[in-house]
C-alpha positions in Angstrom: 92.5 54.6 -70.3 94.1 55.5 -67.0 92.9 53.7 -64.0 93.4 54.8 -60.4 95.9 52.7 -58.4 93.1 51.9 -56.0 91.3 50.0 -58.7 94.2 47.5 -59.0 94.5 47.2 -55.2 90.7 46.4 -54.9 91.0 44.0 -57.8 93.8 42.1 -56.1 91.8 41.9 -52.9 88.9 40.5 -54.8 91.1 37.9 -56.4 92.6 36.9 -53.1 89.2 36.5 -51.5 88.0 34.4 -54.4 91.0 32.0 -53.7 90.3 32.0 -50.0 86.7 31.1 -50.5 87.5 28.3 -52.9 89.9 26.8 -50.4 87.2 27.2 -47.7 85.0 24.7 -49.6 87.8 22.1 -49.9 91.6 21.9 -50.1 92.9 23.0 -53.5 96.1 22.6 -55.5 97.7 25.4 -57.6 96.3 23.7 -60.7 92.8 23.5 -59.2 92.9 27.2 -58.4 94.2 28.2 -61.8 91.5 26.2 -63.5 88.7 27.6 -61.3 89.8 31.2 -61.3 91.4 31.6 -64.8 94.3 33.6 -63.2 97.9 33.2 -64.3 99.9 30.8 -62.1 102.4 33.5 -61.1 99.6 35.7 -59.8 98.0 32.9 -57.8 101.4 31.9 -56.4 102.0 35.4 -55.1 98.6 35.4 -53.4 99.1 31.9 -51.9 102.6 32.8 -50.6 101.1 35.8 -48.8 98.3 33.8 -47.3 100.6 31.1 -46.1 103.1 33.6 -44.7 100.3 35.3 -42.8 98.9 31.9 -41.7 95.5 32.4 -43.4 96.3 29.3 -45.5 98.6 26.3 -44.9 100.3 24.1 -47.5 100.2 20.3 -47.2 103.3 19.0 -49.0 102.2 15.4 -49.3 99.0 16.2 -51.1 100.3 19.4 -52.8 97.1 21.3 -51.7 96.3 24.4 -49.7 93.9 24.5 -46.8 92.6 27.0 -44.3 95.1 28.2 -41.8 94.9 29.0 -38.1 94.1 32.7 -38.7 90.8 31.6 -40.3 89.9 29.7 -37.2 90.9 32.6 -35.0 88.7 35.0 -37.0 85.8 32.6 -36.9 86.1 32.3 -33.2 86.3 36.0 -32.7 83.1 36.4 -34.9 81.1 34.0 -32.7 82.4 35.6 -29.5 81.0 38.9 -30.7 77.6 37.5 -31.7 74.5 38.3 -29.8 72.0 35.8 -30.9 69.1 38.0 -29.8 70.2 40.8 -32.1 70.5 38.3 -35.0 67.0 36.9 -34.2 65.1 40.2 -34.0 64.7 40.8 -37.8 63.9 37.2 -38.3 61.2 37.1 -35.7 59.8 40.4 -37.1 59.4 38.8 -40.5 57.8 35.7 -38.9 55.2 38.0 -37.3 54.6 39.9 -40.5 53.9 36.6 -42.3 51.8 34.9 -39.5 50.3 37.8 -37.7 51.0 35.9 -34.4 53.7 36.2 -31.7 57.1 34.8 -32.4 59.9 34.0 -29.9 63.5 32.8 -29.6 64.0 30.3 -26.8 67.0 28.6 -25.2 67.3 25.8 -22.7 68.2 26.3 -19.1 68.9 22.9 -17.5 65.5 21.1 -17.9 63.4 24.2 -18.7 62.7 26.4 -21.7 63.4 30.1 -21.4 61.9 32.7 -23.9 64.7 35.2 -24.4 63.6 37.3 -27.4 60.3 38.2 -28.9 58.3 40.0 -31.6 54.7 40.3 -30.6 51.5 41.5 -32.3 49.8 44.4 -30.7 46.2 43.5 -30.0 43.6 44.7 -27.5 42.9 41.1 -26.6 45.8 38.7 -26.9 47.4 35.8 -25.2 49.8 36.2 -22.2 53.3 37.0 -23.5 55.8 34.2 -23.1 58.8 36.6 -23.1 60.9 36.0 -20.0 58.9 33.0 -19.0 60.1 29.5 -18.1 58.1 26.5 -19.3 58.6 22.8 -18.8 60.2 21.0 -21.7 57.6 18.2 -21.9 54.7 20.6 -22.2 56.1 23.1 -24.8 56.8 22.8 -28.5 60.3 24.2 -28.0 61.0 21.9 -25.1 60.1 18.8 -27.2 62.6 20.0 -29.8 65.4 20.0 -27.2 64.3 16.6 -26.0 64.4 15.3 -29.5 68.1 16.0 -29.7 68.9 14.5 -26.4 70.4 11.0 -26.5 68.5 8.1 -25.1 70.2 8.2 -21.7 69.6 12.0 -21.4 65.9 11.5 -22.2 65.5 8.8 -19.5 67.4 10.9 -17.0 65.1 13.9 -17.8 61.9 12.0 -17.1 63.3 10.5 -13.9 64.3 13.8 -12.5 61.4 16.0 -13.6 58.0 15.8 -12.0 55.3 15.3 -14.5 52.3 17.7 -14.1 49.0 17.5 -16.0 48.5 21.1 -16.9 45.6 20.5 -19.2 43.6 17.5 -20.6 46.0 17.6 -23.5 49.2 17.4 -21.6 51.2 14.4 -23.0 52.4 11.6 -20.8 56.2 10.8 -20.8 55.8 7.5 -22.7 53.8 9.3 -25.4 56.4 12.1 -25.8 59.3 9.5 -26.0 57.6 7.8 -28.9 57.2 11.1 -30.7 60.9 12.3 -30.4 62.3 10.5 -33.4 59.5 11.9 -35.6 60.1 15.4 -34.3 63.8 15.1 -35.2 63.0 13.6 -38.6 60.5 16.3 -39.7 62.3 19.2 -38.1 59.6 20.8 -36.1 57.4 20.2 -33.0 53.8 21.3 -32.2 52.0 21.9 -28.9 48.2 21.7 -29.0 47.1 23.2 -25.7 49.4 21.0 -23.6 50.4 23.7 -21.3 47.7 26.3 -21.7 44.3 24.9 -22.8 43.5 27.5 -25.5 47.1 28.1 -26.7 48.9 26.4 -29.6 52.5 26.7 -30.7 55.0 25.4 -33.2 58.8 25.4 -32.9 61.8 24.5 -35.0 65.5 23.9 -34.0 68.2 26.5 -34.4 71.7 25.0 -34.8 74.9 26.7 -33.9 78.2 26.4 -35.9 79.0 23.1 -34.1 75.6 21.6 -35.1 74.2 21.8 -31.6 70.6 22.8 -31.0 71.0 25.7 -28.7 67.9 27.7 -29.5 64.5 27.4 -31.2 62.2 29.7 -33.1 58.6 29.4 -32.0 55.2 30.8 -33.0 52.6 31.0 -30.2 48.9 31.7 -30.9 45.4 31.2 -29.6 43.8 28.0 -30.7 40.6 29.6 -31.9 42.6 31.7 -34.4 45.1 29.0 -35.6 43.6 25.6 -36.3 46.0 22.6 -36.5 46.0 22.5 -40.3 47.2 26.1 -40.5 49.8 25.4 -37.7 51.4 22.4 -39.4 50.9 24.0 -42.9 51.8 27.6 -43.5 53.0 28.3 -40.0 55.3 25.3 -40.1 57.0 26.4 -43.3 57.5 29.9 -42.0 58.9 28.7 -38.6 61.3 26.2 -40.1 62.5 28.7 -42.7 63.2 31.3 -39.9 65.1 28.7 -37.8 67.2 27.7 -40.8 68.0 31.3 -41.5 69.1 32.0 -37.9 71.1 28.7 -38.0 72.9 30.0 -41.1 73.7 33.3 -39.4 75.1 31.4 -36.4 77.5 29.6 -38.7 75.7 26.3 -39.4 77.0 24.8 -42.6 74.6 23.5 -45.2 76.3 20.1 -45.1 75.7 19.6 -41.4 
């Protein structure tokens, strides 16, 4: 049976990418690659020589293994430079809203405040005030407490020294109470706000990690307290919010091992 020349070209590209992704997981020797791909050594060597020549892989003579080259780093850097986290977040927030029927937001931190930079909101005749574009204090928001949980001890102390504490509602937590909660927030991977900024509004947030493992964003769901009791917030809503934050982290390059 005659096959078009393009078939062999595409097949070779496929083999080359398989080798590249195997090396991406951990450095590999020629024997490792032969065993894991089942390809003939001569074919693998030709692919490896091309990758090394083009700086997609490098060869470590002492260990006899191949590892990722500088071109992979440059490609990754270019990818992150072209990312718009808001565009990545839009379909994720949309799915959160479809599953919770409540407003979902992407936040980031600006100095000591939380900024809501992307949204997907439910259209209702009577709803809560949108948080899109708003700035909230970190100590009185679910997202803000996520950022605080990933501060080191000195940063937490500096924060509470510099920021004026305001009792927005009867539920606004005091600094000493928040400090005691931060380890638990980091351990469980989410934070809740039970009317601590607005009396009748509850929210939940989960951290979004970038490729370097830094918490640069959060995914948050905000709802009226009468419609979302605490057991629903820390049950179904927690699972959906954490899952969404993990998916966005993955799209931003966070590795599963981090």
